[in-house]
MARNU-627342 format. One line per field, with one value per residue: residue in three letters; x, y, z of N, C-alpha, C in turn. Coordinates in steps of 0.02 Angstrom, whole numbers, padded with zeros to 5 digits. Layout:
<tikols>
type [ala:...]
nu [X:...]
nv [Y:...]
nw [Z:...]
cau [X:...]
cav [Y:...]
caw [Z:...]
cu [X:...]
cv [Y:...]
cw [Z:...]
</tikols>
This chain:
<tikols>
type [met:lys:lys:lys:ile:leu:ile:ile:gly:lys:lys:gly:phe:ile:ser:lys:asn:leu:ile:lys:phe:phe:asn:lys:lys:lys:ile:asn:phe:tyr:ser:ile:ser:phe:lys:asn:phe:ile:ile:lys:ser:tyr:leu:gly:asn:lys:glu:phe:asp:tyr:ile:ile:asn:cys:ser:ser:asn:lys:ser:tyr:ile:asn:asn:lys:tyr:gln:ser:gln:asn:asp:tyr:asp:leu:leu:ile:ala:lys:lys:ile:lys:asn:ser:lys:thr:lys:leu:val:met:leu:ser:thr:arg:lys:val:tyr:lys:pro:lys:phe:asn:ile:lys:glu:ser:his:lys:lys:asn:pro:thr:cys:asn:tyr:ser:lys:asn:lys:leu:gln:ser:glu:ile:ser:ile:lys:thr:ile:leu:gln:asn:arg:phe:leu:ile:leu:arg:ile:ser:asn:ile:ile:gly:ser:pro:asn:asn:ser:lys:lys:lys:leu:his:lys:thr:phe:ser:asp:ile:phe:phe:glu:thr:val:lys:arg:gly:leu:ile:tyr:lys:asn:lys:asp:thr:tyr:lys:asp:phe:ile:ser:ile:lys:lys:phe:cys:glu:ile:ile:his:ala:leu:ile:ile:asn:gly:ser:tyr:gly:val:phe:asn:val:ser:ile:gly:lys:lys:ile:tyr:thr:lys:lys:ile:ile:lys:trp:leu:asn:tyr:his:asn:his:asn:lys:val:lys:leu:ile:asn:ile:asn:asn:thr:phe:asn:asn:glu:ser:phe:thr:leu:asn:asn:asp:lys:leu:met:lys:ile:ile:lys:ile:lys:asn:arg:leu:asp:asp:leu:arg:lys:glu:cys:ile:ile:ile:ser:lys:asn:phe:phe:ile]
nu [00043:00032:00092:00016:00076:00098:00186:00221:00267:00373:00490:00599:00763:00758:00630:00635:00730:00671:00557:00620:00682:00569:00503:00598:00597:00470:00363:00207:00148:00098:00130:00124:00100:00115:00020:-00080:-00117:-00178:-00282:-00356:-00476:-00408:-00356:-00470:-00557:-00455:-00361:-00214:-00079:00041:00096:00226:00302:00386:00389:00408:00433:00503:00475:00448:00571:00661:00604:00528:00420:00263:00101:00034:00130:00177:00193:00194:00108:-00015:-00043:-00054:-00167:-00263:-00266:-00308:-00424:-00414:-00330:-00205:-00028:00094:00248:00372:00503:00623:00759:00932:00973:00893:00953:01090:01250:01352:01443:01375:01230:01070:00897:00824:00895:00923:00844:00902:00877:00939:00928:00803:00747:00773:00707:00578:00554:00557:00445:00348:00360:00311:00178:00128:00139:00041:-00076:-00084:-00054:-00001:00025:00138:00295:00439:00583:00741:00864:01028:01173:01139:01205:01225:01202:01217:01076:00997:00889:00809:00727:00764:00766:00856:01029:01130:01270:01344:01298:01356:01489:01507:01473:01574:01689:01675:01720:01848:01886:01904:01839:01936:01930:01989:01988:01854:01712:01569:01406:01352:01243:01204:01097:01039:01044:00966:00838:00815:00804:00689:00594:00607:00564:00430:00379:00393:00296:00324:00326:00353:00498:00653:00829:00917:01051:01223:01283:01411:01572:01632:01758:01755:01850:01880:01760:01755:01873:01825:01715:01782:01854:01856:01896:02004:02060:02157:02137:02108:02133:02035:01997:01864:01729:01612:01526:01435:01481:01587:01539:01540:01471:01387:01254:01166:01111:01054:00926:00850:00920:00898:00770:00750:00851:00945:01094:01206:01332:01497:01582:01489:01443:01560:01581:01465:01488:01596:01539:01449:01542:01601:01492:01477:01602:01645]
nv [-00059:00106:00253:00406:00567:00727:00875:01016:01179:01247:01314:01301:01237:01096:01055:01081:00990:00869:00870:00859:00733:00647:00667:00612:00475:00446:00453:00461:00613:00773:00951:01103:01269:01327:01428:01410:01282:01298:01390:01319:01183:01062:01016:00984:00833:00747:00631:00611:00495:00534:00691:00798:00922:01059:01193:01353:01496:01661:01719:01609:01548:01645:01704:01694:01557:01553:01500:01534:01547:01421:01313:01173:01133:01193:01126:00993:01008:01029:00909:00820:00737:00646:00509:00536:00546:00653:00718:00791:00907:00913:00961:00929:01012:01012:00937:00932:00968:00828:00675:00535:00544:00487:00460:00454:00527:00661:00819:00977:01118:01273:01389:01502:01440:01300:01277:01306:01209:01091:01112:01109:00973:00909:00954:00902:00762:00747:00785:00705:00577:00420:00457:00517:00570:00619:00698:00715:00813:00812:00905:00950:00917:00996:01062:01243:01337:01454:01530:01686:01696:01611:01535:01473:01441:01321:01210:01192:01299:01406:01376:01386:01518:01588:01536:01585:01712:01693:01639:01526:01452:01412:01259:01183:01059:01027:00923:00854:00789:00731:00730:00691:00784:00707:00573:00601:00624:00494:00423:00479:00438:00297:00277:00316:00223:00111:00132:00196:00270:00391:00452:00499:00506:00582:00552:00523:00460:00459:00518:00658:00757:00928:00989:00888:00874:01001:00992:00894:00964:01068:01010:01025:01154:01266:01381:01495:01501:01585:01547:01577:01625:01553:01646:01622:01546:01438:01363:01295:01191:01023:00862:00702:00603:00464:00343:00216:00167:00217:00155:00021:00005:00060:-00001:00031:00079:00186:00261:00324:00342:00360:00489:00563:00549:00613:00742:00779:00773:00881:00982:00983:01022:01151:01221:01194]
nw [00000:-00048:00030:00068:00061:00133:00114:00207:00180:00058:00019:00095:00148:00185:00139:00000:-00040:-00002:-00083:-00210:-00192:-00171:-00294:-00383:-00339:-00368:-00280:-00196:-00166:-00096:-00097:-00002:00056:00226:00261:00160:00195:00320:00284:00185:00181:00238:00119:00038:00027:00044:00137:00223:00247:00311:00368:00335:00419:00364:00386:00470:00575:00601:00726:00810:00808:00861:00974:01140:01188:01108:01080:00962:00869:00845:00728:00716:00820:00785:00667:00719:00797:00699:00632:00726:00742:00640:00551:00521:00532:00606:00552:00637:00634:00737:00847:00887:00984:01097:01188:01308:01249:01217:01213:01125:01141:01194:01153:01271:01361:01479:01452:01400:01347:01290:01215:01140:01027:01043:01164:01131:01031:01112:01191:01093:01054:01171:01172:01052:01076:01171:01103:00988:01029:00983:00853:00787:00724:00789:00748:00800:00751:00686:00627:00463:00307:00152:-00015:-00024:00033:-00060:-00045:-00008:00099:00197:00359:00439:00456:00395:00441:00326:00247:00315:00300:00155:00134:00200:00136:00009:00029:00040:00159:00300:00444:00589:00670:00766:00886:00883:00876:00790:00752:00598:00454:00286:00173:00075:00130:00241:00182:00134:00252:00314:00219:00235:00369:00355:00262:00339:00434:00552:00719:00852:00943:00875:00859:00728:00633:00586:00688:00736:00795:00718:00668:00641:00561:00471:00397:00337:00259:00165:00108:00052:-00050:-00192:-00208:-00276:-00245:-00141:00035:00190:00358:00497:00670:00769:00827:00885:01008:00997:00892:00943:01019:01054:01006:00993:00928:00982:00872:00875:00899:00789:00680:00698:00658:00527:00449:00344:00253:00329:00323:00361:00251:00150:00181:00166:00025:-00019:00026:-00053:-00181:-00165:-00147:-00274:-00358:-00310:-00327:-00456]
cau [00001:00070:00079:-00001:00115:00088:00242:00201:00324:00400:00547:00654:00815:00736:00572:00655:00766:00621:00515:00665:00690:00509:00489:00643:00576:00398:00326:00142:00148:00081:00163:00081:00127:00079:-00036:-00132:-00141:-00223:-00340:-00395:-00507:-00370:-00350:-00529:-00572:-00396:-00332:-00144:-00049:00090:00113:00291:00302:00453:00378:00420:00431:00554:00453:00456:00644:00700:00572:00500:00366:00190:00068:00013:00191:00200:00157:00182:00051:-00074:-00055:-00077:-00239:-00304:-00273:-00320:-00478:-00402:-00284:-00141:00030:00134:00321:00399:00573:00652:00832:00976:00984:00855:00999:01153:01299:01398:01455:01333:01166:01013:00831:00799:00937:00892:00841:00933:00880:00965:00907:00729:00728:00771:00656:00514:00545:00540:00374:00309:00362:00267:00110:00111:00129:-00022:-00133:-00085:-00043:00054:00022:00187:00365:00480:00651:00790:00911:01098:01192:01126:01252:01195:01221:01190:01009:01003:00827:00814:00683:00784:00762:00912:01092:01162:01344:01371:01282:01407:01554:01508:01469:01639:01738:01670:01758:01916:01901:01879:01846:01972:01886:02030:01969:01783:01678:01498:01375:01327:01210:01192:01026:01019:01030:00909:00776:00808:00784:00617:00555:00610:00520:00360:00361:00389:00240:00354:00307:00394:00555:00714:00887:00933:01119:01261:01297:01485:01608:01667:01790:01733:01902:01874:01700:01779:01916:01784:01676:01831:01892:01864:01913:02077:02081:02187:02092:02136:02099:02017:01973:01795:01709:01542:01533:01396:01522:01635:01503:01549:01420:01361:01191:01160:01057:01040:00853:00832:00952:00865:00704:00751:00895:00977:01163:01214:01405:01540:01609:01435:01443:01620:01569:01414:01521:01639:01493:01424:01598:01606:01438:01484:01663:01663]
cav [-00002:00169:00303:00474:00611:00798:00916:01083:01215:01233:01352:01289:01187:01026:01044:01081:00927:00814:00870:00833:00665:00612:00665:00563:00411:00438:00444:00497:00669:00842:01002:01160:01317:01325:01476:01380:01223:01323:01415:01265:01132:00998:00996:00951:00772:00702:00618:00587:00453:00572:00761:00821:00997:01094:01263:01383:01569:01695:01731:01547:01534:01692:01733:01648:01519:01575:01447:01554:01540:01350:01281:01101:01127:01212:01069:00938:01022:01024:00838:00785:00688:00606:00457:00559:00554:00714:00717:00852:00912:00945:00980:00898:01065:00999:00903:00961:00938:00782:00614:00475:00562:00445:00496:00454:00568:00722:00876:01039:01168:01333:01447:01506:01389:01230:01274:01304:01141:01043:01128:01080:00902:00892:00968:00851:00698:00751:00789:00650:00509:00385:00474:00567:00555:00676:00685:00763:00811:00838:00953:00924:00942:00997:01123:01298:01357:01521:01568:01748:01693:01554:01552:01436:01433:01255:01210:01196:01367:01452:01361:01414:01591:01614:01517:01630:01774:01670:01622:01463:01455:01362:01220:01147:00989:01022:00871:00854:00731:00760:00685:00726:00795:00646:00520:00623:00609:00421:00403:00497:00393:00230:00280:00320:00158:00062:00152:00208:00329:00399:00501:00469:00546:00570:00573:00466:00424:00452:00579:00685:00821:00978:01005:00838:00891:01058:00966:00864:01015:01111:00967:01049:01225:01272:01448:01497:01526:01609:01519:01630:01596:01555:01691:01600:01489:01382:01320:01258:01135:00956:00817:00655:00573:00390:00330:00143:00157:00231:00107:-00045:00007:00072:-00050:00058:00094:00256:00254:00385:00349:00392:00559:00590:00554:00662:00807:00791:00792:00950:01028:00987:01061:01223:01252:01182]
caw [00000:-00052:00079:00042:00102:00121:00139:00220:00167:-00006:-00003:00141:00127:00190:00095:-00070:-00053:00005:-00146:-00260:-00178:-00185:-00368:-00414:-00321:-00391:-00219:-00198:-00117:-00115:-00057:00008:00105:00290:00257:00122:00232:00369:00253:00151:00222:00237:00047:00021:00060:00046:00200:00210:00300:00347:00354:00353:00426:00356:00393:00534:00569:00640:00796:00845:00811:00896:01034:01189:01161:01104:01044:00895:00825:00844:00671:00730:00865:00744:00622:00759:00817:00640:00611:00789:00736:00582:00564:00494:00573:00592:00558:00664:00629:00798:00845:00941:01034:01156:01235:01326:01205:01246:01169:01126:01171:01179:01154:01340:01406:01506:01404:01426:01295:01317:01173:01127:00977:01070:01215:01092:01000:01165:01209:01038:01062:01227:01150:01000:01104:01206:01058:00935:01060:00949:00783:00774:00713:00809:00727:00830:00693:00696:00571:00394:00255:00083:-00057:00010:00014:-00081:-00032:00031:00156:00241:00428:00472:00419:00413:00446:00256:00227:00345:00267:00088:00139:00219:00090:-00047:00045:00050:00232:00330:00517:00623:00713:00816:00900:00888:00836:00789:00719:00537:00406:00222:00160:00037:00179:00282:00145:00132:00320:00321:00176:00265:00429:00334:00234:00395:00478:00618:00758:00910:00942:00848:00840:00655:00628:00567:00750:00742:00807:00657:00679:00593:00512:00418:00354:00297:00208:00113:00073:00016:-00093:-00262:-00207:-00292:-00223:-00076:00089:00252:00418:00551:00730:00780:00882:00902:01054:00975:00846:00984:01051:01027:01026:00946:00944:00972:00827:00874:00894:00722:00631:00707:00628:00455:00419:00283:00265:00350:00334:00357:00182:00111:00199:00130:-00047:-00032:00036:-00109:-00236:-00149:-00162:-00347:-00381:-00288:-00349:-00528]
cu [00044:00045:00065:00031:00104:00150:00218:00266:00358:00468:00610:00706:00791:00677:00590:00691:00719:00579:00557:00672:00628:00490:00534:00622:00503:00356:00265:00146:00121:00125:00119:00115:00086:00015:-00094:-00160:-00193:-00290:-00386:-00422:-00472:-00367:-00412:-00542:-00512:-00371:-00264:-00123:00001:00089:00182:00293:00372:00444:00391:00416:00483:00536:00461:00530:00679:00672:00548:00436:00300:00156:00048:00070:00214:00159:00145:00118:-00014:-00089:-00082:-00150:-00285:-00317:-00290:-00370:-00470:-00353:-00213:-00086:00071:00211:00344:00474:00599:00726:00870:00989:00942:00897:01056:01206:01346:01402:01400:01264:01108:00947:00807:00839:00900:00898:00867:00937:00897:00948:00831:00709:00722:00718:00588:00501:00527:00469:00330:00304:00311:00194:00085:00099:00061:-00083:-00136:-00071:00014:00055:00076:00255:00404:00553:00697:00855:00977:01109:01178:01173:01222:01222:01184:01122:01011:00938:00835:00774:00702:00790:00822:00970:01122:01236:01373:01355:01338:01472:01558:01505:01541:01694:01734:01708:01833:01939:01874:01891:01893:01925:01923:02008:01892:01758:01604:01472:01339:01283:01199:01116:00999:01003:00969:00842:00764:00779:00710:00574:00551:00563:00446:00337:00351:00329:00262:00321:00352:00447:00618:00768:00904:01003:01158:01287:01370:01515:01646:01695:01776:01786:01901:01815:01724:01825:01877:01745:01720:01871:01908:01878:01986:02100:02110:02136:02134:02100:02092:01991:01898:01780:01636:01546:01490:01440:01573:01605:01519:01495:01412:01295:01193:01099:01036:00968:00828:00856:00920:00800:00709:00799:00920:01049:01169:01290:01441:01564:01554:01434:01504:01608:01518:01445:01562:01600:01466:01478:01607:01555:01442:01545:01680:01605]
cv [00065:00220:00370:00524:00684:00832:00986:01125:01198:01260:01339:01238:01115:01010:01039:01015:00865:00811:00841:00758:00625:00611:00612:00490:00395:00418:00488:00552:00731:00890:01066:01204:01310:01368:01441:01316:01245:01351:01366:01213:01066:00970:00957:00893:00722:00693:00585:00542:00490:00643:00776:00897:01021:01168:01290:01459:01600:01705:01666:01529:01577:01712:01674:01617:01555:01526:01469:01551:01468:01316:01207:01092:01145:01156:01009:00946:01010:00952:00792:00727:00647:00547:00474:00567:00616:00696:00785:00853:00952:00953:00944:00950:01059:00962:00946:00927:00894:00724:00564:00491:00515:00483:00500:00499:00635:00780:00938:01094:01238:01398:01446:01450:01319:01222:01270:01236:01089:01053:01099:01007:00877:00898:00917:00782:00694:00747:00729:00579:00475:00401:00530:00538:00617:00659:00736:00760:00843:00888:00921:00956:00937:01057:01184:01319:01434:01562:01630:01744:01639:01578:01519:01439:01364:01263:01225:01269:01416:01439:01394:01488:01617:01596:01560:01692:01755:01652:01557:01468:01398:01327:01180:01076:00984:00963:00878:00790:00761:00707:00724:00732:00734:00590:00538:00607:00534:00395:00420:00450:00321:00228:00279:00252:00107:00076:00168:00269:00331:00451:00467:00520:00528:00600:00511:00429:00415:00521:00598:00753:00869:00995:00952:00854:00952:01035:00935:00917:01062:01077:00993:01124:01231:01341:01448:01525:01542:01579:01575:01597:01602:01607:01680:01539:01427:01332:01279:01200:01070:00909:00758:00626:00499:00376:00257:00129:00165:00176:00038:-00050:00011:00024:-00027:00076:00168:00263:00322:00397:00378:00465:00595:00597:00606:00732:00827:00807:00862:01001:01037:01030:01137:01257:01242:01201]
cw [00000:-00001:00047:00091:00085:00154:00146:00220:00100:-00020:00042:00114:00127:00144:00023:-00089:-00048:-00059:-00203:-00253:-00196:-00260:-00400:-00401:-00340:-00334:-00219:-00143:-00145:-00075:-00056:00063:00172:00288:00219:00156:00283:00342:00220:00200:00210:00165:00023:00058:00063:00116:00190:00267:00343:00323:00378:00359:00420:00364:00463:00523:00617:00713:00838:00856:00860:00964:01079:01159:01165:01060:00975:00844:00813:00788:00682:00772:00827:00698:00661:00780:00756:00620:00671:00780:00672:00602:00540:00551:00554:00600:00578:00662:00688:00792:00902:00997:01096:01209:01252:01281:01239:01197:01181:01163:01148:01184:01227:01385:01424:01454:01438:01375:01326:01277:01164:01079:01005:01127:01184:01058:01053:01187:01157:01041:01115:01205:01101:01026:01140:01157:01014:00965:01025:00876:00764:00762:00732:00793:00757:00788:00709:00640:00502:00346:00186:00047:-00022:-00015:00002:-00074:00010:00093:00205:00312:00466:00425:00442:00416:00379:00229:00249:00311:00199:00085:00152:00166:00026:-00035:00054:00119:00253:00405:00540:00669:00766:00826:00910:00847:00843:00755:00654:00501:00341:00210:00117:00082:00224:00249:00141:00198:00330:00281:00210:00326:00409:00305:00287:00442:00546:00652:00820:00901:00921:00839:00769:00646:00598:00629:00764:00758:00741:00672:00622:00540:00456:00370:00308:00245:00150:00073:00030:-00036:-00160:-00265:-00222:-00277:-00155:-00025:00149:00311:00470:00611:00737:00837:00903:00944:01032:00933:00883:01021:01017:01049:00974:00972:00934:00931:00823:00865:00823:00674:00638:00670:00550:00417:00349:00302:00280:00371:00329:00288:00138:00120:00162:00058:-00063:-00025:-00023:-00174:-00226:-00166:-00237:-00377:-00367:-00322:-00423:-00573]
</tikols>
């Protein structure tokens, strides 16, 4: 049985890549803006198996929690009496940065965005019971998102912005957990096909030093660059997510070498 999927949000980094991935795989899906989803009566009589919310707003990201800014909450309320499951894109920032973080570990959000995401998670669990997929996502690596309305800057966005100016941040011994946007799309699709629900860390699950990722992303850059010190404490945070729960369910390959190859492809597309 084919799953019917609705993607809310069209212009963001994740939504653009999901739409591209689903089109390539000939997956049955629709896409719509959050505004049109709220205005329209649930797209007529169509009922979806899954809704993937890729939409958000600046007030939710930057300010203290207010329910009217919580798109995940508003969508959950609208589908409360249906059978549809909601895919919520949460963040690893709900945890305190450390090595091998599991889904059950204590939460310690420190910025408005992570505090708001944790509140959204709590609300969705209450409203939808077991009809949700909450994905706590690590750093996603992909080609830079050139949209003027983008709300987030990914690690790779920051890298390509600085390298265009002939600069690269020094990262010393900082390590993080990464995943390519291609693998991320595969994982969402695998979870949906499997009928999964619950909370999952989405990552490669390995300690990767940022200087290694930068080396891969810079692979096809033949111009000279100047190394500069980091002045943003966030970039100095080291962490990895434990993805055992995820990998037991989806059973797809999620290897470091796959990430390396994808970074080099991204580098080629950008520099050549």
